[in-house]
C-alpha positions as CSV (number, residue, x, y, z in Angstrom):
1,M,74.0,-120.5,106.3
2,S,73.6,-118.5,109.5
3,E,76.5,-119.9,111.4
4,P,79.5,-117.7,111.9
5,L,82.6,-118.3,109.9
6,T,84.8,-118.2,112.9
7,T,84.4,-117.8,116.7
8,L,85.7,-115.0,118.8
9,R,87.1,-115.5,122.2
10,G,85.2,-113.9,125.1
11,A,81.6,-113.0,125.6
12,P,79.3,-112.7,122.6
13,V,78.5,-109.2,121.4
14,G,74.8,-108.3,121.3
15,V,73.7,-105.1,119.7
16,D,70.2,-103.7,120.1
17,A,69.6,-102.1,116.7
18,R,66.8,-99.9,118.0
19,R,68.8,-98.6,120.9
20,A,71.8,-97.9,118.6
21,A,69.5,-96.1,116.1
22,R,68.1,-94.0,119.0
23,V,71.6,-93.1,120.1
24,I,72.7,-92.1,116.6
25,V,69.6,-90.0,116.0
26,T,70.0,-88.3,119.3
27,I,73.7,-87.5,118.5
28,L,72.7,-86.2,115.0
29,L,69.9,-84.0,116.3
30,T,72.1,-82.6,119.1
31,A,74.8,-81.8,116.6
32,L,72.3,-80.1,114.3
33,A,70.9,-78.1,117.3
34,A,74.4,-77.0,118.2
35,L,75.1,-76.0,114.6
36,V,71.9,-74.0,114.4
37,V,72.7,-72.1,117.7
38,S,76.3,-71.5,116.7
39,L,75.3,-70.1,113.3
40,F,72.7,-67.8,114.8
41,V,75.2,-66.5,117.3
42,A,78.0,-66.1,114.7
43,D,75.6,-64.2,112.3
44,A,74.3,-61.9,115.1
45,H,78.0,-61.2,116.0
46,T,78.8,-60.4,112.4
47,N,75.9,-58.0,112.2
48,A,76.9,-56.4,115.5
49,E,80.5,-55.9,114.3
50,I,79.3,-54.2,111.1
51,T,77.0,-51.9,113.0
52,S,79.7,-51.1,115.6
53,L,82.2,-50.1,112.9
54,Q,79.6,-48.0,111.0
55,R,78.3,-46.2,114.1
56,H,81.3,-45.9,116.4
57,G,84.3,-46.6,114.2
58,V,87.1,-44.1,114.0
59,P,89.6,-43.7,111.2
60,V,93.2,-44.8,112.0
61,E,96.3,-45.5,110.0
62,I,98.1,-48.8,110.3
63,T,101.9,-48.6,109.7
64,V,102.9,-51.9,108.1
65,S,105.7,-53.8,109.9
66,G,105.8,-56.8,107.6
67,C,104.0,-59.2,105.3
68,N,103.9,-63.0,104.7
69,A,102.6,-64.7,101.6
70,L,99.6,-66.9,101.9
71,L,100.1,-70.0,99.7
72,G,97.2,-71.5,97.8
73,G,96.4,-74.8,96.1
74,S,99.5,-76.9,95.9
75,G,101.5,-74.4,97.9
76,S,103.5,-73.2,95.0
77,N,101.8,-69.9,94.3
78,A,100.8,-66.9,96.4
79,A,97.1,-66.6,97.1
80,G,97.4,-63.3,98.9
81,Y,99.4,-61.7,101.8
82,R,98.9,-61.3,105.5
83,C,100.4,-58.0,106.6
84,R,100.8,-56.9,110.2
85,G,101.2,-53.4,111.5
86,S,100.5,-51.0,114.4
87,F,98.3,-48.1,115.0
88,E,97.5,-45.7,117.8
89,L,94.1,-45.1,119.3
90,D,93.4,-43.0,122.4
91,G,97.1,-43.0,123.3
92,H,97.5,-46.8,123.1
93,R,99.5,-48.7,120.5
94,Y,97.9,-51.8,119.0
95,Q,99.4,-54.5,116.8
96,E,96.9,-56.0,114.3
97,T,96.7,-57.7,111.0
98,V,95.8,-55.4,108.1
99,P,92.2,-56.4,107.0
100,D,92.9,-57.2,103.4
101,D,95.2,-59.5,101.5
102,S,97.3,-57.0,99.6
103,L,101.1,-56.8,99.7
104,Y,102.3,-53.6,101.3
105,A,105.8,-52.2,101.6
106,M,107.3,-52.1,105.1
107,G,106.4,-48.7,106.6
108,A,103.4,-48.2,104.3
109,K,100.4,-46.4,105.8
110,V,97.0,-48.1,105.4
111,K,93.8,-46.2,106.3
112,V,91.3,-48.4,108.2
113,I,88.4,-48.0,110.6
114,A,88.7,-49.3,114.1
115,A,86.0,-49.8,116.7
116,K,86.6,-47.5,119.6
117,S,85.3,-50.0,122.1
118,D,87.2,-52.9,120.5
119,P,90.4,-51.8,118.8
120,G,91.0,-55.3,117.6
121,L,88.0,-54.9,115.3
122,I,89.2,-53.1,112.2
123,A,88.1,-53.0,108.6
124,T,89.1,-51.2,105.5
125,V,87.2,-48.0,104.7
126,H,85.7,-49.7,101.6
127,Q,84.5,-52.6,103.7
128,V,82.8,-50.3,106.2
129,R,81.1,-48.3,103.5
130,T,79.8,-51.3,101.5
131,E,78.9,-53.9,104.2
132,R,75.4,-53.9,105.7
133,A,73.9,-55.7,108.6
134,S,71.3,-58.0,107.1
135,W,68.7,-60.5,108.1
136,R,69.9,-62.5,105.0
137,L,72.8,-63.9,107.1
138,F,70.2,-65.8,109.1
139,T,68.8,-67.7,106.0
140,V,70.9,-70.9,106.4
141,P,70.5,-71.2,110.2
142,A,66.7,-70.6,109.8
143,L,66.5,-73.4,107.2
144,L,68.5,-75.7,109.4
145,L,66.2,-74.8,112.3
146,V,63.2,-75.8,110.2
147,V,65.0,-79.1,109.4
148,L,65.7,-79.6,113.1
149,I,62.1,-78.9,114.2
150,A,60.7,-81.2,111.4
151,S,63.1,-84.0,112.5
152,L,62.1,-83.6,116.2
153,L,58.4,-83.7,115.2
154,A,59.1,-86.9,113.1
155,V,60.9,-88.5,116.0
156,A,58.1,-87.6,118.4
157,L,55.3,-88.8,116.1
158,R,57.2,-92.1,115.5
159,R,57.6,-92.6,119.2
160,K,54.0,-91.8,119.9
161,S,52.8,-94.2,117.2
162,R,55.0,-97.0,118.8
163,N,53.6,-96.3,122.2
164,D,50.0,-95.9,121.1
165,P,48.1,-99.2,121.9
166,T,45.4,-98.4,119.2
167,S,48.1,-98.1,116.5
168,S,48.3,-100.9,114.0
169,T,52.1,-100.9,113.7
């Protein structure tokens, strides 16, 4: 019973399963490589931000100009707040989001640390004191890199065994 149930108009469609598999594997390996690179870059950036705030951060006070509730789950309960405010650094005024999810009254003063070289980079005093740049951030991208390398080796060995005339497969 290998005959089709119905016929389609137009040219028949032929799919080379090996070529399709190669394309899919290539796409997956490329996506994994992009993920590994982006995670390494993001983690290095996070460590650099922590170090910058700890070494070159300056204390400033944000004056809260307003807050919005952040809704959680079904959207019927508050999951926190996003407050905005302004602060002055080196004679310039900056508008930023307060770096925690607490509700502040309008006009409240919140003490934060701002990076002198990048005033948009701010954190609470507690965050700056407790956060540490760490190699542990790189654990997940390193494991994914191992998976990528193992996958590339498996593909290369499979391709070599297919092209090897002495191979019995």
